[in-house]
N, C-alpha and C positions, 0 to 999 in steps of 0.2 A: 063667169068663171067660178068654179066650185073649188073650195079649199077648206082645210080644217083648222086654219089659224087666222089671226088678224092680218089684214092686208091693207097696205096704203100705197097710193100713187101720188107723186108730187112733181111739180115742174120747178126745177132749180131756179130758173131765171125769174119766175113770177111769184113763187112761194105759196101757191095754193095746193091743197091736198084733197083727194077724194078717197073716202074710206069705204071698204066693202067688207062685210062680215057674214058671208054665207055659211051654211052648215058644212060640217066636215064629211069627208068621204074616206078616211083611212089613209093608208100609205100610198102616196102617189108621187111620182117624179115628174116635175113639170118645169119647163124653162121658158122664160119670157124675155124677149128682146124688145126694148122700148125705143121710141124716137130719140134723137139727140136732144139733150137738155132735160129729159124726163127720167126720173129714177123711181124704182119700186123699193119699198121698205116694209118691214113688219116682222112679227114673230110668226114664222111659217112652220107650224108644227109638223107638217108632212114632208118637208124636204124640198123646198122650191129654190131654184137658183136663178137669180136675175143678173143680167150683165148690162151695164150702161157706161157709155163714154160721156162724162160730164162736158159741159160747154167749153171748158179749158183744155180738154184732152185726157184728164185722169180717167182711168178705167176703174169702175166700182163694181165689185162682184159681191152679191148678197146671197149667201148659202145658208138659209135658215132651216134648222131642224130641231126637234126636241132634244135638249141637252142641258145639264146643270152648269155647263161651262160655255164660254164664248171665246173665240180667238179673233185677233186683229193682226193681219199681216200687211205691211206696207213694203212693196218691192220696187226697186229702182233699177232700170235696165242699163246697168254699167257694172263692169267687173274687170279682171286683170287683162282680158283680151283687148280692151279699149284704152289701156293706159299707155303712156309713153314709156319706152324701155327704161329710161333713167329714173322714172317714177314708179317702177314696178312695186306693187304692194300698197299703193296709195288708197285704193278702194277699201282694202282690209283695215288699214289704219283709220280711215274715216269711219268705218263701222264701229270701231272702238270709241272714237271721239263723239259719236252721236249721243252716248250716254253720259257725257261730261257737260252738264248744264250748270253754269256758275250759280251758286246760291240755291240749288235745287237738288235734292237727293232722289234720283230716279228710282233706285232700288227700294227705298223706303216707300215712295209713292205707289209703286206697283204692288208691293206687299200689303199696303194699307187698303188697296182695292181688292185684296184677296186673289192675287195673281202672281205671275212670274214673267220675266222678260228674257229674251234671247235675240241674237242676230247672227247672220252668217254671210259670207262672201263667196260667190262662185265666179266662174269665168265671164259670165254675162249678167250677173244679178247680185244686188246687195239687198238683203231682206231684214226687216225688223219684225220680230215675232212677239206678240203679247198674248197672254192667255189668263183667264181668271173666271171667277164665278159669274154666272150669266147676268145678274143684276148690276154688276159693275162694268158692263160693256160700254156704256157711254163714257165713263171715265177712262177706259182703255183706249178708246178712239181719240179722246182729247190728249192723252199722254203721247200716243203715236204721232199725232200731228205736231205736238210741241217738239218732240225729238227731230222730226223731219224739218221743221221750219227754223229751228234755232241756228243762229250763226255766231253766237257769242261764245267763243272758245278762248281759253287762256294758254299762254306759252307753257306754264308749269304743268298743266294737265296734258298737253301734247307730249312733253318729255316723259311723263309717267307712262302714258300709253305706248310711246315708242319703246320704252324699256320692257313693257309687258309683251309687245309684239316681238321684240328681239329675243325674249325668252322663248316664245312660241317657236321662232325659227330655229333656235339652238336645239330645242326639244325635238323638232322634226328631223333635224340633221343627225342628232344623236340616236334617234330611234331607228334601228335598221329596217323595220317594217315600213315606216313612212318613207324613209330615205330611198329604199329600193323602188317604191312606187313612183317617186319623183324622177329617179334615174331612168326608169323604163320609158316615161313620157319624153324625157330628154333624148333618149336613144331613138325614139320614134319621130319626134318633131324637130329635133336639133335646137339651134339657138334661134328661137322664134317666140312669138306671142304664145303659141300653143305649148312650146317646150319649156317655158319659164314657169316656176312655181307661182301659185296664186298669191301667196303672201310676200313675194318679192325676195330680196336678199338683204343681209345686214347693211350692206353699202347703200342700196337704194332707199331703204326705209330710213336710215340715219340721216340721209341728205334732204328729206322732205321737210319743207318749212311750213309754218302756219299759213302763210300766204298761199303756198302751193295747194294746201288742203282746202282753203276757202274757195279758191278759183276753181278747183276741180268740182267741189260740191255745187257751186253756182252754175257750172256748165251742165251738169248731168241731172241734178235734182230739179227737174222741170215737169210740169203737169202731163205733157204728152209722153213722158218717159216713166210714168208712175202708175202702179196698180195697187189698189186697196181691196183687200178681201176680208169680209166679215163672215164668220162661220159659227154654227151652233145656235145657242139660245140668246141671241143678241138683242132682239126686240126692236120696236119702232124708234125709240129715242136715239139709240146708237146709230141706226141706219141714217136717220135724218141728220145727226151731227156729223157723220162722215161726209155726207154730201155737202153740207153747209161749209165745213172747214176746208175740205180739199178743193172745193170749187173756188176758193180765194186765190189759189196759186196762179201765177202768171209766167209767161215766157215759153220758149221752145228750145228743145235740146238740139245740139249740132248733129250733122250727119255722122253716122258711124263709118269709120274706115274698115276695110276688110282686114281681119286679123291675119298675121303671117303664120305659115305652117311650113317649115323647111323640111328637107330630108335629113334625118338624123343619121348617126353612125351605124345604127342597127343593133349594136351591142355595147353595153358598158359594164365593166367589172370594177367593184370597189373592194379593196382588201382592208380589213380592220379587225379589231378584237371582238369576235362573236363566236359562239359555240356551234350553232347550227348554220344552215345555208338559207339565205333569204333570196327568193327568186320571184321575178315579175315578168310577165309577158303582156305586151300591149298590141292590140290590133287597131290600125287606122281604118276608119270607115268613111265612105262617101255617102252623103245624104241629099236626096232630092226633095224630101219633105222632113225638115228637122223635128217637127212635132210628132210625126208618125214614127220616125226612127228613135226618138227619145222614149216613146212608149214601148217600142220593141226592145230597146235596151233594158228598160225596167223589167220586162217579162223575162228576158234572157238572164239578167242578174238574179232574179228570183229563183229560177230553176238551177242556176249554177251554185248558189250559196245558201239558200234558205231551207232549213229543215234537215233531218237526219237521212232523208232519201234524196237529198240534193246531189247533183253531179259531183261537185267537189268533195263533199263528205265521202262519197263512195270511192273516188280515186285516191284521195289523200288519207282520210281518217281510217276507213275500212282497210285500206292497203298498208297502213302503218307508216306512211311517208312523212306525214306532218299532222300536227294537232289543229292548227288554226290557219286561216286564209281569209281573204276578202276580195270583193269585186268592186271596181270603180269604173264609172262611165260618164260621158258627157257628149253633147252635140250642140253646135252653134253654127247656123248657116249650113253650108254644104260639107262641113268637116265634123268628124266625131271620133270617138275611140271607145274601146272596151278593154279593161285591164284586169288581169288576175294576179294576185299577190299571194305567195306561199311563205309562211313564216316558220323559221327555224326547222327546215326540213333536214332529214338525216343525210341526204346526198343531193347534189346538183342534178345528176343524171336522172334520178327518180322523180324529182320535182319537175324537171323539164318534160319528161315523158307523161307524167300525170296531167299536167296542164294541157299538153298537146291532145291527149285523149279527151279531156274535159271539153275542149273547144270544138270538137267534132259536131257537125250539125245534127240536132236531135229534135224530134217532136215529142212533147211530153205525154206520158201515159195518162189515162183518165184519172187515176187516183191523185196525180199531182195537181190536176185542175180543181179537184174537190178541195185539196189542201190549200191551193191558192185562194179559193173562195172563202175559206175559213179565215185565213190571214188577212185577206182584203176587208172582210166585214169587221174584224177587230180594229184595223187601221182606220177604216172609213167612218167609224162611229166616234172618232176623236175629232173634236172641232179643230184643234191646231194641226193635226195631220192633214185634214181635208184642206184647210186654208193654204198650207204650204204646197201641197200637191197641185192645187188649182193655180196658184201663183206661178209655180215653176213651169207647168204645162203651157200656160199663157205666154210666158217669156220665150218659149220655144216656137211660138207662132200658132199654138193650138187654140181651139175655142173652149172656154172654161166649162161649158155645159156638156162637152163631149169627153171630158177627161176620164171619168169613171169607165165609160164604155171602151175608150181607147186602150186603157191599161188592161181591162179584162180580155179584150180581143187579142192584145199582144201576148198575154200569158199563154194563149192557145197555140202560139207559133213556136214557143220554146226558143231554141237556137237554130232551128232549121232555116230561117230566113237569112242568116248572116253571110254565107259565101259570096253572093253577088255584090255585097256592099264592101267587102274587105279590099282595101287599097294598099296595104302594107302591114308589116309587123316588125316588132323589135323586142329585145329582152334586156334585162339588167339583173345583176347578181351582187349581193353583198356577202362576203365570206371571209373566213380567217386567212391570214397570210400563209398559214401552214396547211391549208386544205389540200388534200390530194385525192 
């Protein structure tokens, strides 16, 4: 094997390592799959990605390339779709509580390592994201493991984080842009797992107890339900520590039930004190291959909203209909959606016509593909962006080493692929009571 950086191979169960330091060959993309129980680690200056399932089921992805920073992402396969309805929002609340370690200042620890921390919750994923200077990568790995494994939480901290989450929920409800996006999904999926907001409601969040939180964490934070991604200039020690620490985990996660997706009313209108018109249209999609559809949605969203030659910029900004807009999408299993939100439009009719025009199937012109390559290269040279993209693509069932090519190929399809996948549509509007 020829490579331009230090390379090591180790067997988790026996602890021996074989080191190879052959001469470099420049920029090469190479992927290695190793037998169960064996992992690859090292400072891979030319961009090598190894994927290994440790003996206990943890998937460890090492995406090494020359970078002054390193990223560590720990993703757990649970989100709002797999919560009980009366506990909607418990994953998001747990995300907040992960950073509440009694007697330990997580924020100070990560800043002392020369880094930053973040976390987020999706419908099928909870992710902890740490990034810092490359030489601190081993410390970032150890911190990530500490957050993951800790179960010592205090009642007073839970109440503080509940108050923060309740503030988030109020903010989402009071922001007409966020609100209309939630309403459109409700109009599309009705009263169901897919139709409920990821963060839950004030009633469900307020009712969650510390025991509920611990039981939920113990059920889903299992090695066979966990992905660890290291990206950037992380080096040998960080890779070895990740394998050593996360191979300690024991247990198995329960089977996932099929998330519910009902038929919504198709249209929801909310009247409140706003100046402009907030409009959202959501398309329900059928997915035979969720990883492939996820990549296609990424490509479609790019052409819809990114850049001054994007489709939505043309139909909304150039047409004087509205200044701002956004696209949201997701897919889990055989169900997905794509949603377009228009913010403070001058009229409902114009916003509706513009979005209808924007969602017509289109293949991108050549200049858009060159622009995509520019944006992609900027994104892909970031250790944290790469780590997050790989973790999310894997969560959809994709192979991590195929992520970059899948997104590139999807960009070539634009929105032309969508019509056969569309299984329904809905819309929502937030406008003034006096709107005419």
